[in-house]
N, C-alpha and C positions, 0 to 999 in steps of 0.2 A: 233885745229883740229875740235872741236865741231862747231865753227863758220863757218868754211869752209864747213863742211858736211851739216849744215843747209842751207847755201847759195847755195850749189850745188842742194839740194833737192828742195829748193824754186824756183831756176831758172828753173829747169826741169819741175816743176809743172806749172810755167807760160807758158813755151813752150807747154806743154800738153794742157792747157786751150786755148791758141791761136790756136792750131791745131783743137781742138774741136769746137771752135767758127767760125773760118774761113773755116776750113774743105776742102772738096773735090773741091768745086767750086773755091776757092782761089788757091789751088794747080794746078788745071787744067788751070786756067787763067794765073797765073804767073810762073808756073813751066815749061812751054814750053821752056823758056830761059835756063833751066837747064836739059832738056831732059826728063821731066816728062810728059808722055802721059796718056791717058785713060787706055791703056793696062798695062802700068807700075804701075799705081796707083792701078789697080785691083789686080795685082800680089803682090804689097805691102800689100794690105788689106788681101789677102789670107795668106801671110807670117806671118803677125802679128796675124792672127787668129790661126795659128799653133805654131809659135815660138816667139810670142810677148814678153813674160817674159824674155826669153833668150836674145833677141835683146836689150831689155831695160838694162838688167844687163851688157852684154858685150859691149854695145854701150858706156858706161861710160868710158871704157878703150881705146877707139879708138878715136883719136883726132877729125877727121872730123865728125864722127857719134855722138859725144857727144852733139852737138847742134841740129842735125837733128832728131834724134830718138824720143825725146819727142813730137815734133811737129807732126811727122808722126803717132805716137801712138795715139795722140788726134784726128787727122784727120781720122784715121781708126776706131775710136770709141773703142779702147781697154778699157776694164773695168777699172775705176779709181782705185779701190782697188788693182787690180793686178799690175797696173802701179806703184802706190806709194810703194808697198811692194818691188818689184824688183829694183826700182830706188833708194830707200833708202838704201837697202843692198849694191848695187853697189857703190853709192856715199860715203857711210861710208868706205867701203873697199878701194876705190880709194883715198879718202882723207887721211886716216890713212897711207896707203902704200906710197903715194907720200910725205907726211910729214916726215915719218920715213926715207925714202930713201934720201930725201933732207938733213935731219939732219945728217945722216950717211955719206953722200958723201961730204957735205960741199961745198967747192969751185968747186967741180966736177959736180955740179948740171946740167949744160948745157949738158954735156956728157950723163948723166943719162936720161935727158929729150929726147934727140935724140934717145937713145936706147929704151926707153919706147914707143916712137912713132912707131919705127920699129917693136917692139915686138907686139904691138897692131895690126899693119897691117898684120903681119905674122899670128897672131891668127885669124883675120877676114878671111883672105884668106884660112886658114886651115878649118875653119867652113864651108865656101862656098864650098870648094872642097869636104868635107865629105858629105854635103847635096846633092850635085850633084851626087856623087857616090851612095848614098843611093837611090836617085830617079831613077838613071839608073838601079840599081839592081831590084828595085820594078817593073819597067816597063818590064824588061827582064823576071821576074817571072810571071807577068801578061800575057805576050806574050806566054810563055810556057804553061800556064794553059789554054789559049784560043785555042791553037792549039792541045791540048791533048784531 
C-alpha cells in the first residue's frame, strides 16, 4: 500500500510539473483535438481557483480525471503546497481503499472495479449538479436584489 501511494503521488506530481511547464500554450495548441478552447481553459482556471483542492482530491476517485487533474492543476498554476496536500490525502485513501477492497473481494475484483468506476462517475455528476444548482440560486438571488 505504501509503494502504491508513493507511486500515485509521484505520478501526479510529474503530471502537475508537466502542466506547470507546458502550461496554457500547450493546452491551447494540442487541446483543440479534445475540445479545449480558450474559453474552456479560462473556465477551468476559474474553477481551480475556487474548487481546486476538492477537484484534486475527488479526481483521484474518478478514472478519467485521475490522469487529467494533475496536469490541469499545474497548467492553471494551482499552488504546489495545496496540490500536494490534497493529492497525497486522496492518493492514500484511494490506495488503501482499493487495496483493502481488492483483498476483501478476492476473485470478484473485476466486478468491484466496474462498480467503483460507476460510483466515481455518479459522484462527479452529483458534484457538478450541486454546483450548477448553487450557481443558479446565487444568480436568482442577485437578480432579486438588483430588481428590489
